[in-house]
C-alpha positions in Angstrom: 0.0 0.0 0.0 1.3 3.4 -1.0 0.0 5.2 2.2 2.9 7.7 2.4 2.2 8.9 -1.2 -1.5 9.2 -0.3 -0.6 11.2 2.8 1.6 13.6 0.9 -1.1 14.0 -1.8 -3.8 14.9 0.7 -1.6 17.5 2.2 -1.0 19.2 -1.1 -4.7 19.2 -2.3 -5.6 22.7 -0.9 -2.9 24.2 -3.2 -5.0 23.2 -6.2 -7.3 26.2 -5.5 -4.6 28.4 -7.0 -4.9 26.6 -10.4 -8.5 27.5 -10.8 -9.2 30.1 -13.6 -10.9 32.3 -11.1 -10.5 33.1 -7.5 -12.0 30.5 -5.1 -13.5 33.5 -3.4 -15.8 33.8 -6.4 -17.2 30.3 -5.8 -17.8 31.1 -2.1 -19.6 34.3 -3.0 -21.6 32.5 -5.8 -22.7 29.7 -3.5 -23.9 32.3 -0.9 -25.8 34.2 -3.6 -27.4 31.2 -5.2 -28.4 29.3 -2.1 -32.0 28.7 -1.2 -32.0 31.3 1.6 -30.2 33.9 -0.4 -31.8 37.3 -1.0 -29.3 38.2 -3.7 -30.8 39.6 -6.9 -30.2 38.4 -10.4 -28.2 41.6 -11.1 -25.9 40.8 -8.2 -25.3 37.3 -9.4 -24.6 38.7 -12.9 -22.2 41.2 -11.5 -20.3 38.5 -9.6 -19.8 36.4 -12.7 -19.1 39.4 -14.9 -15.8 39.9 -13.0 -14.4 37.0 -15.0 -14.3 38.2 -18.6 -14.5 34.9 -20.4 -17.0 33.2 -18.1 -20.2 35.0 -19.3 -19.8 33.7 -22.9 -19.2 30.2 -21.7 -22.3 30.3 -19.4 -24.5 31.5 -22.2 -23.2 28.8 -24.6 -24.2 26.0 -22.2 -27.5 27.7 -21.1 -28.5 27.9 -24.8 -27.6 24.3 -25.5 -30.1 21.5 -26.1 -29.5 20.2 -22.5 -31.7 22.9 -21.1 -34.2 23.0 -24.0 -35.0 26.7 -23.8 -37.8 28.0 -26.1 -35.8 31.1 -26.9 -32.1 32.0 -26.6 -30.9 34.0 -23.6 -28.4 36.8 -24.0 -27.4 37.7 -20.5 -26.4 35.8 -17.4 -29.2 37.5 -15.5 -31.8 36.3 -18.0 -30.3 32.8 -18.0 -30.5 32.8 -14.2 -34.1 33.9 -14.3 -35.1 31.2 -16.8 -32.9 28.3 -15.5 -32.5 29.2 -11.9 -29.5 30.5 -10.0 -28.4 27.0 -9.0 -28.0 26.0 -12.7 -25.8 29.0 -13.3 -23.7 27.9 -10.4 -23.3 24.4 -11.9 -22.2 25.8 -15.2 -19.5 28.0 -13.5 -18.3 24.9 -11.5 -18.1 22.8 -14.6 -16.0 25.3 -16.4 -13.7 25.8 -13.4 -13.0 22.1 -13.4 -12.6 22.0 -17.2 -9.9 24.7 -17.0 -7.8 22.4 -14.9 -7.8 19.8 -17.8 -6.6 22.5 -20.1 -3.7 23.5 -17.8 -2.4 20.0 -17.1 -2.1 17.0 -19.4 -4.1 13.9 -18.7 -3.0 10.3 -19.3 -4.1 9.1 -22.7 -6.0 6.3 -20.9 -8.2 8.8 -19.1 -11.3 9.3 -21.3 -12.4 12.8 -20.6 -15.5 12.7 -22.8 -16.8 9.7 -20.9 -15.8 11.3 -17.6 -18.0 14.3 -18.2 -20.8 12.3 -19.7 -20.9 10.2 -16.5 -20.8 13.3 -14.3 -23.8 14.8 -16.1 -25.7 11.5 -16.1 -25.2 11.0 -12.4 -26.2 14.6 -11.7 -29.3 14.2 -13.8 -30.4 10.9 -12.2 -29.6 12.1 -8.7 -31.8 15.2 -9.2 -34.7 13.1 -10.6 -34.3 10.6 -7.7 -34.4 13.5 -5.3 -37.6 14.8 -6.8 -39.3 11.4 -6.5 -38.1 11.0 -2.9 -39.1 14.5 -1.8 -35.6 15.7 -1.2 -35.7 19.4 -0.3 -32.7 20.5 -2.4 -32.5 18.6 -5.6 -30.3 21.3 -7.2 -27.6 20.4 -4.7 -27.9 16.7 -5.7 -27.2 17.7 -9.3 -24.2 19.7 -8.3 -22.9 16.8 -6.2 -23.4 14.4 -9.1 -21.5 16.8 -11.4 -18.6 16.6 -9.0 -18.8 13.2 -7.4 -15.8 11.8 -9.4 -13.7 15.0 -9.1 -11.2 13.0 -7.1 -10.5 10.7 -10.1 -9.8 13.7 -12.3 -7.6 15.4 -9.8 -5.6 12.3 -9.2 -5.1 11.8 -13.0 -4.0 15.4 -13.3 -1.7 15.7 -10.3 -0.6 12.2 -9.6 -0.4 10.7 -13.1 1.7 7.6 -12.2 -0.4 6.7 -9.2 -3.6 7.0 -11.3 -2.1 4.8 -14.0 -1.1 2.2 -11.4 -4.7 2.2 -10.0 -6.2 2.0 -13.4 -4.0 -1.0 -14.3 -5.0 -2.6 -10.9 -8.7 -2.1 -11.6 -8.4 -3.7 -15.0 -6.2 -6.6 -13.9 -8.4 -7.6 -11.0 -11.8 -6.4 -12.5 -12.3 -4.0 -9.6 -14.5 -0.9 -9.4 -12.3 2.2 -9.4 -12.9 3.0 -5.7 -11.9 -0.6 -4.6 -8.7 -0.4 -6.6 -7.9 3.0 -5.1 -8.5 1.7 -1.6 -6.2 -1.3 -2.3 -3.5 0.8 -3.8 -3.2 3.7 -1.2 -6.0 3.2 1.4 -8.5 5.9 0.3 -10.9 6.5 -2.6 -11.6 9.3 -5.0 -14.5 10.5 -2.8 -12.1 11.6 -0.1 -9.9 13.4 -2.5 -12.7 15.2 -4.3 -14.3 16.2 -1.0 -11.0 17.7 0.3 -10.6 19.7 -2.9 -14.1 21.0 -2.8 -13.7 22.0 0.9 -10.6 23.9 0.0 -12.6 25.7 -2.7 -15.0 26.9 0.0 -17.9 24.7 -1.1 -20.5 24.0 1.6 -20.5 20.8 3.7 -23.9 19.9 2.2 -22.1 19.3 -1.1 -18.7 18.0 -0.3 -19.8 15.5 2.4 -22.1 13.5 0.0 -19.2 13.5 -2.5 -16.9 12.2 0.2 -19.3 9.3 1.2 -21.1 8.4 -2.0 -19.5 4.9 -1.8 -20.2 4.5 1.9 -23.3 6.6 2.7 -24.0 4.9 6.0 -20.9 6.8 7.3 -22.0 10.2 6.2 -23.9 11.2 9.4 -26.5 13.9 8.7 -25.6 13.8 5.0 -26.3 10.0 4.7 -29.5 10.6 2.7 -27.9 12.7 0.0 -24.8 10.4 0.0 -27.1 7.4 -0.5 -29.0 9.1 -3.3 -25.8 10.1 -5.0 -24.3 6.6 -4.7 -27.4 5.1 -6.1 -27.4 7.5 -9.1 -23.7 6.5 -9.7 -24.6 2.8 -9.5 -27.5 3.3 -11.9 -25.4 5.2 -14.5 -22.7 2.5 -14.4 -25.3 -0.2 -14.7 -26.8 1.4 -17.8 -23.6 2.4 -19.6 -21.6 -0.7 -18.7 -23.8 -2.8 -20.9 -26.2 -3.7 -18.2 -23.7 -6.1 -16.6 -24.7 -7.4 -13.2 -22.9 -6.0 -10.2 -24.2 -7.6 -6.9 -22.8 -4.8 -4.7 -24.3 -2.0 -6.9 -27.6 -3.9 -7.2 -27.8 -4.2 -3.4 -27.1 -0.5 -3.0 -29.9 0.4 -5.5 -32.3 -1.9 -3.8 -31.6 -0.7 -0.3 -31.7 2.9 -1.2 -35.0 2.5 -3.1 -36.4 0.8 0.0 -35.1 3.6 2.2 -36.9 6.3 0.1 -39.9 4.2 -0.9 -39.0 3.9 -4.6 -39.5 1.0 -7.0 -36.1 -0.2 -8.3 -37.5 -1.5 -11.7 -39.3 1.7 -12.3 -36.3 3.8 -11.3 -34.0 1.9 -13.7 -36.5 2.2 -16.5 -36.9 6.0 -16.0 -33.2 6.5 -15.7 -32.6 4.6 -18.9 -35.0 7.0 -20.7 -33.4 10.0 -19.1 -29.9 9.0 -20.0 -30.7 8.2 -23.6 -31.3 11.9 -24.2 -28.7 13.1 -26.7 -28.7 16.6 -25.1 -26.3 15.3 -22.5 -23.8 14.4 -25.2 -24.1 17.9 -26.7 -23.5 19.8 -23.5 -20.6 17.5 -22.6 -18.8 18.4 -25.9 -18.7 22.0 -24.7 -16.5 20.9 -21.8 -14.0 18.7 -23.6 
């Protein structure tokens, strides 16, 4: 086990905030302005984003994509926020912040960035839909958590290339899920890494804790519900896109979480399949690669 390498990596994670294309303070302010209890106006949110010159055009490109299905194009961030909701604007900013890291540092050729982003959007979309069905208060937060649940994988591939390649080879060799290979290699999984990065970016605990525990939701304390929902969305997305191959652990997680929230597993899988067959996810993903 490469525990010393893991320890050193964890200590260095807060420094990644300096590699973002905008100040982490912007994310802190944006989360405060777009939270459910915020009294910030659309103009104030627009002014916050406008401080980054290139961000507005990127937000509008995604907002006007088929993923959101707007009836008419929007031309300002304020209008986009009014139509889509402030939380969606926040999600787009977050996605482009992460995307900028992949432009700054090379990824191993074995890391499929297109499939990475597709999986993130799929998990976010399924988690949000599950949250609606289960009566979860903040489904927008579930989408954001889904969008970032595998951030630790990406960060590892960017900043610890050799370690990521070793874990990837181990997963292939032993037919292990990524998080199991990570635990075997250096004693922690990508949820921990992603959570620590998000915490250093001033994200709220209600977001980084579900990311931390999405493979072990029972350990998430007061965030166990969101962590379980996120983990189930992850399992469902893998189930659908991995050719429907059986995975006893994932199936058990889906069944237990459905029972916890009073959902029908067969109905959930069928609806998720319909949701994830929408080509609009592919189109928005191409804007991030």
